[in-house]
TORVEXSE-394369 format. One line per field, with one value per residue (C-alpha): residue number from 0; residue in three letters; x, y, z. Coordinates in nm, 3 decimals. Layout:
<atoms>
i <- (NUM,...);
aa <- (ALA,...);
c1 <- (X,...);
c2 <- (Y,...);
c3 <- (Z,...);
</atoms>
This chain:
<atoms>
i <- (0,1,2,3,4,5,6,7,8,9,10,11,12,13,14,15,16,17,18,19,20,21,22,23,24,25,26,27,28,29,30,31,32,33,34,35,36,37,38,39,40,41,42,43,44,45,46,47,48,49,50,51,52,53,54,55,56,57,58,59,60,61,62,63,64,65,66,67,68,69,70,71,72,73,74,75,76,77,78,79,80,81,82,83,84,85,86,87,88,89,90,91,92,93,94,95,96,97,98,99,100,101,102,103,104,105,106,107,108,109,110,111,112,113,114,115,116,117,118,119,120,121,122,123,124,125,126,127,128,129,130,131);
aa <- (MET,LYS,LEU,LEU,LEU,GLN,LYS,SER,ASP,THR,LEU,GLY,ALA,PHE,SER,SER,ALA,LEU,CYS,LEU,VAL,HIS,CYS,LEU,VAL,THR,PRO,ILE,LEU,PHE,ILE,ALA,GLN,ALA,SER,SER,VAL,CYS,CYS,SER,ALA,SER,VAL,PRO,THR,TRP,TRP,LYS,SER,ILE,ASP,TYR,LEU,PHE,LEU,ILE,ILE,SER,PHE,PHE,ALA,VAL,TYR,ARG,SER,THR,GLN,THR,THR,SER,LYS,ASP,PHE,MET,LYS,PRO,ALA,LEU,TRP,ILE,CYS,TRP,ILE,ILE,LEU,PHE,PHE,ALA,ILE,ILE,ASN,GLU,HIS,LEU,GLN,VAL,ILE,HIS,LEU,PRO,GLU,ILE,PHE,THR,TYR,VAL,PRO,ALA,LEU,GLY,LEU,VAL,ALA,LEU,HIS,LEU,TYR,ASN,LEU,LYS,TYR,CYS,GLN,CYS,ASN,LYS,GLY,PRO,CYS,CYS,THR,ASN);
c1 <- (-1.130,-1.384,-1.517,-1.169,-1.107,-1.442,-1.544,-1.219,-1.352,-1.666,-1.457,-1.205,-1.473,-1.650,-1.327,-1.215,-1.557,-1.549,-1.199,-1.326,-1.619,-1.377,-1.158,-1.458,-1.610,-1.287,-1.292,-1.659,-1.577,-1.289,-1.518,-1.781,-1.519,-1.364,-1.707,-1.793,-1.457,-1.244,-0.871,-0.869,-0.770,-0.626,-0.738,-0.829,-0.575,-0.844,-0.967,-0.617,-0.578,-0.876,-0.663,-0.419,-0.701,-0.839,-0.491,-0.446,-0.789,-0.745,-0.396,-0.535,-0.833,-0.601,-0.367,-0.650,-0.819,-0.496,-0.478,-0.825,-0.864,-0.882,-0.752,-0.378,-0.420,-0.611,-0.310,-0.088,-0.387,-0.500,-0.147,-0.070,-0.386,-0.309,0.052,-0.055,-0.317,-0.057,0.189,-0.087,-0.199,0.155,0.238,-0.076,0.026,0.396,0.332,0.641,0.500,0.171,-0.064,-0.426,-0.686,-0.756,-0.440,-0.615,-0.960,-0.846,-0.670,-0.952,-1.206,-0.978,-0.973,-1.352,-1.394,-1.134,-1.276,-1.628,-1.508,-1.311,-1.612,-1.839,-1.614,-1.291,-1.377,-1.233,-1.419,-1.179,-0.834,-0.481,-0.574,-0.758,-0.594,-0.806);
c2 <- (1.148,1.427,1.262,1.262,1.627,1.757,1.512,1.373,1.367,1.179,0.930,0.900,0.842,0.589,0.408,0.396,0.272,-0.002,-0.094,-0.120,-0.339,-0.554,-0.597,-0.682,-0.931,-1.123,-1.327,-1.415,-1.538,-1.748,-1.911,-1.981,-2.119,-2.340,-2.478,-2.558,-2.680,-2.909,-2.833,-2.527,-2.207,-2.023,-1.673,-1.600,-1.372,-1.134,-1.086,-0.991,-0.753,-0.546,-0.410,-0.259,-0.115,0.061,0.192,0.337,0.501,0.639,0.770,0.986,1.094,1.201,1.374,1.575,1.648,1.789,2.026,2.168,2.172,2.501,2.364,2.312,2.026,1.817,1.767,1.581,1.405,1.259,1.157,1.002,0.790,0.684,0.592,0.388,0.210,0.146,-0.011,-0.212,-0.362,-0.428,-0.587,-0.802,-0.935,-0.984,-1.094,-0.913,-0.879,-0.997,-0.705,-0.724,-0.632,-0.310,-0.167,-0.185,-0.071,0.243,0.417,0.318,0.468,0.770,0.827,0.800,1.048,1.292,1.290,1.348,1.626,1.783,1.756,1.933,2.194,2.244,2.312,2.625,2.787,3.070,3.174,3.039,2.703,2.591,2.449,2.438);
c3 <- (-1.807,-1.775,-1.458,-1.306,-1.389,-1.267,-0.997,-0.855,-0.498,-0.601,-0.797,-0.512,-0.247,-0.471,-0.556,-0.193,-0.081,-0.345,-0.231,0.125,0.017,-0.182,0.129,0.346,0.099,0.033,0.359,0.301,-0.049,0.086,0.340,0.075,-0.163,0.105,0.190,-0.170,-0.304,-0.092,-0.062,-0.286,-0.110,-0.407,-0.486,-0.847,-1.014,-1.138,-0.779,-0.660,-0.954,-0.842,-0.556,-0.804,-1.014,-0.706,-0.620,-0.970,-0.974,-0.623,-0.708,-0.989,-0.776,-0.491,-0.736,-0.891,-0.557,-0.414,-0.710,-0.654,-0.276,-0.093,0.238,0.284,0.535,0.280,0.054,0.301,0.459,0.125,0.028,0.368,0.353,-0.003,0.081,0.385,0.173,-0.099,0.146,0.318,-0.013,-0.135,0.201,0.181,-0.161,-0.080,0.280,0.413,0.764,0.906,0.964,1.079,0.817,1.005,0.847,0.511,0.631,0.815,0.522,0.285,0.525,0.566,0.191,0.172,0.458,0.326,-0.027,0.104,0.335,0.050,-0.179,0.068,0.230,0.040,-0.323,-0.470,-0.755,-0.838,-0.736,-0.730,-0.574,-0.885,-1.195,-1.504);
</atoms>
């Protein structure tokens, strides 16, 4: 909890980067699994659950980062990226409409970039933007 309160941008960037790696590695694992096991294309439940874990961690990181940022544009930018990522992951699991994988990669990369930018340029140390 202390990490989230003091280093929300670091946690958010790390979580979003891991989410991106998870999304990139999944097709490779499917190909490897299909090559090794005939007629089994099922995804392990624990592997699908990781998406939701990343969403939960990134939600709290975005929430905390929006409380401590000194730039007004960062708040909607972080939330928009998170909401797009949320809907992309939910859509991927429910398969409502077919979307290319890029719709998952772009918001994940956006969250990484925004958290790193916020970490470097938008931290407030004193004043009304900070909540202790």
